[in-house]
N, C-alpha and C positions, 0 to 999 in steps of 0.2 A: 053206861054208853060216857062215849070223851065228850067232854064237856069243857071247849075253849077258852069261853069268859070265866067259867068257873077259875082255872087254874090260874088263867095269868093273876087273877083278882089276887088267888093265894100266894102267886108268887114276888106281887110289886111287896110285901109285909116280909120280907126274906133277910136274911143277915148271910153272907158268904165270908169266909176267913181265908181268902186264897195270898196262898204263899210260893212265890216263882221267879222264874230269871226275867231281871227285869230290860227292857232295851230303847233305842230310841232310833225310829224308824225316820228317814230323811229322803225325801223324793225329791230331784231336781230336773225339771221339766225343759224342753228346750227345741229345737230347731239345729237339724244334720241336712246339714249341706255342699260338704267338702270333705275331701280326706286331710288329715295334717303335710303338708312337707318335710316334717322331723321324721314321720314314722305312718305305715300303711293301716292309722285309725283313723275311725271319723272323729269330726268335730263338733262340738254339740254349743251352738250359742243358746243362755240360757233366759229364760223367759220368767222364769216363777219357779219355788220351790217352796216345800213344806213340811215340817215336822210334827209328827204321830208317838203318843204313845205306844210301844208294842212290847214284842212277849208279850209274858204274865199279866203285864200293866194295861193288855188290849182284854185281856177275859176280864178284871176291873174293871174296864170301859162299858164294855158289855152286859155286868151285873147291875149297874149303874143303871144303864141305858134300859133296860128291861124291867127298870121300876123299884131293884131291890139297892140294901145295902153292903158295902163290900169293906170288907176292911182286911189291907192290900200290905204284905210283908214282902220285899225284897230287897237286894244290894246295888249298890251303884261304887263307882270308885272316887276319885276328890278331884275331879275335876266340871271341863266346862259341860261336859255332857249330862254329868251328873246332877250338875244345877239348872240346866234346862228340862231336865226329868220332873226335878222336885217344884220348879212352879210350876210345871203345867199340870202335876197331879193335883195339887194345891188347888186348883183352877176347879177341878171338876167335883161337882155336886155326885153326894151319894158315898162319896171314896172315902175313907182313913187312911191315911197312908204313914207306914210305919221304914224306914230308910234305915238299913245298914251301911254303913259307907266303911270302904275299904281302898286304904291307899296302894296297895300292893297291887290294885287289878285296873283297869279301863272298865268306865259304864261300860255296855257291851253298845254297840252303836253300829249300824247298818246304815248306810248313802244308796239311794237306787237313780239309777240316768237311765231317764226316760226321753224315745223321742219321739212328741207329742205330736206329727204329722202322721207320721211311720205306726201308732200305738206300739211301740217297741220299746222294752227293756233291752237297757245297751250292755249294762255292768253295773254292779252291785260292789261295795268298797264295805269292808267290815272292820272295825276297832271292838278285838276280845280279847280274852282269856278265857278260855273253853276249858278249866281245870275247877274241881273241886277248891269250893272254898278252905281256907287253914283253920286249924283248930280251934281259933280263941277267936275267929270268925264266924265257925260252927257254931259258939257258945252262946252270941251276940244275938246271931238268928233264932236260935231255940229260945233263948231267953225273951224276944220281942214274942216271938209266935203264941207260949203255951200261956200266959196270963189271959190272951185275949181269946181262947178255944171258950172259954164260960160268955162273951158278950155272942159269938157266932149262933147259929140252927145246922149248918153244915160245916164243913173243911172240902175246899180246891186245891189239888195242888199243881201247878202249871209245868212241866219239866220241861226246860230247852238244851238240858244240860251243859249250863255254862255256870254253874258250880253253887247254884242255891242250894240245891235240891242236893245235899249229899248222902249215901245210905246213911249216916248220924241221924241227921236232919230229918230226914224221911222218916225214921225207925221212932224218933220222938215225938212226929207230932200223931204219926198215924197210932198208937200205942196211947196215948194222950186221949188222944181221938175216940178211940173205942170208949178207954176208963169213961170218959163221959159223956158215953151213949152219942156221940156225933157220927154219923155217916161220912166217908171221906171220897171224894172222886178224882180220879188221878188222870191225868194229858201225859200221859208216859214218853220217856224219851229213850229209856235205854230196855234194850233186848230182853235184858235178863230181869223178867218180872216178878222177881222171887224178893227184888228189894222191897218193893211196894205190897208187901206179903201184909195181909190184913184192911186192906181198902176195897171198898163198899164195892165200887165200879171204877174199870179200867175203861178209858177211851182213846186207845190207839187208831192209827189210819191204817189200811191196808198195807203198806209197805211196814210199817212198824211191826205189826200182828203179826204178818208174814213172816220178816227175821226171827222173831221171840221164839214161833212157833215149830221154824223149817216148813211151812207148808205152801202151796200158791194163794189159798184165800183168793180165788177170782171166780168165785159163787158164793151167794148164799149156803149151800150146801156144804162147801169145803169150807168155809169160817164155821157153820156149822160145827163139824166134827172133829175141826181142831183145838174149839173153843173150852171143853172142858177138860184137858189138862193141862192149857195154860191159866185156868180159873183155878182149879187143883192147887198151882204154882206158887199163883197170887193170893191163896187163901181170899180170894172174894167173892162178891156172890153174883155178879155181871159183868160182859164184856161187849161191848158198844165198838162195832170198827165202823169206823167211815170209810167208804169209797167213792169222793168226791161226785161226778155222776150219775155214780151208782146207788146212788144215797147211802143208807146206813143197815148193821143188822146186827139185834142185839141177842146175845143169847145168856138165858141166866141158869142157874145153878141146877133149877128143877128142871132143868132140858127144855126151857119152852124156848122158842127163837121166833121175832119178831124184827120184819125186813120192810122200812122205810126208805121207799122212793123217791127219789130226787126231781124236782122240776128243772127243767132245762130251759134257763136265760143269759142272756147275752153281757156277760161282764171282763173284765182288762185282767182283774185280778182277783185269784180266790183264795189267797193268802191270809190268814185269820181266822178261814171258815172252823177251822177244829175249835177253836178260842169259842166262838159263839155256842158251836153245840157244848162246849163245856160250860161254859154259864148259863146257859137255860136248862141244860141236864139239871143241875146242882139245887137250882130255884124253885125247880117243878118238884125235886123230889123232896127239898124242906117245907113246898106249899103242902105235902101230903098228896101228889099226885102216884097212882103205882107207877107200875114200869113202862107201857104200854102207855100212857096218860104222860107221861113225862117225852 
């Protein structure tokens, strides 16, 4: 029988080694009341701004907020955004941060402009280099990750395709984790699921799963039909497909299928929901929950 309280208590004592693409998320809020005389574009009168730890850093924050401990390994540039992220992560209780610096790339930064009176996301500006890390940086990442495996109960790879989780880094981490008897959760970005071969479970969203399997993935049945081939390709034990307002569908290698419905609530922005799924799943599995309980 599902026991939420027991699983919650077990989650709080677990350590997750999280590796992935770190981002600086900035939100600029204001009012729009006129069009620029210089171009047919709205002018936003800025009222306030917020800075958040995003990307895989949001996964780390979710782990900590759920009572777990996170060892987080990420990549930043030699720039102001990297310094802001370093300082912000240092203030987060429950997160041990190991950041590799790469002077050849900018820290991934996303600035969103939001009209408060209309609750409208108007524009997003991105600073990023969405290319695999150079060989020397790859080695720095691997050298930072592997010694910390011994201190973790489970491993979580959060792939945003910004350069940290190269094929070489993924292969080194998954192989070392399996050798150490540690399970690996992957929130994938690549449509080539074979690069995550040997992971325990993959958590793609519906769009990512459909692209990877060349299927419609528009129902629980269609996901269950396409999942076995995907699991064979990735040599994983399970596939958890998140579907927004449709909920989540878990398919296991033994042919079992579980659908978890969503409970509709009104929100402005669902960004980061997949991060929460991956974090909660990792902590629950590390705490001894079965697939259905997790």
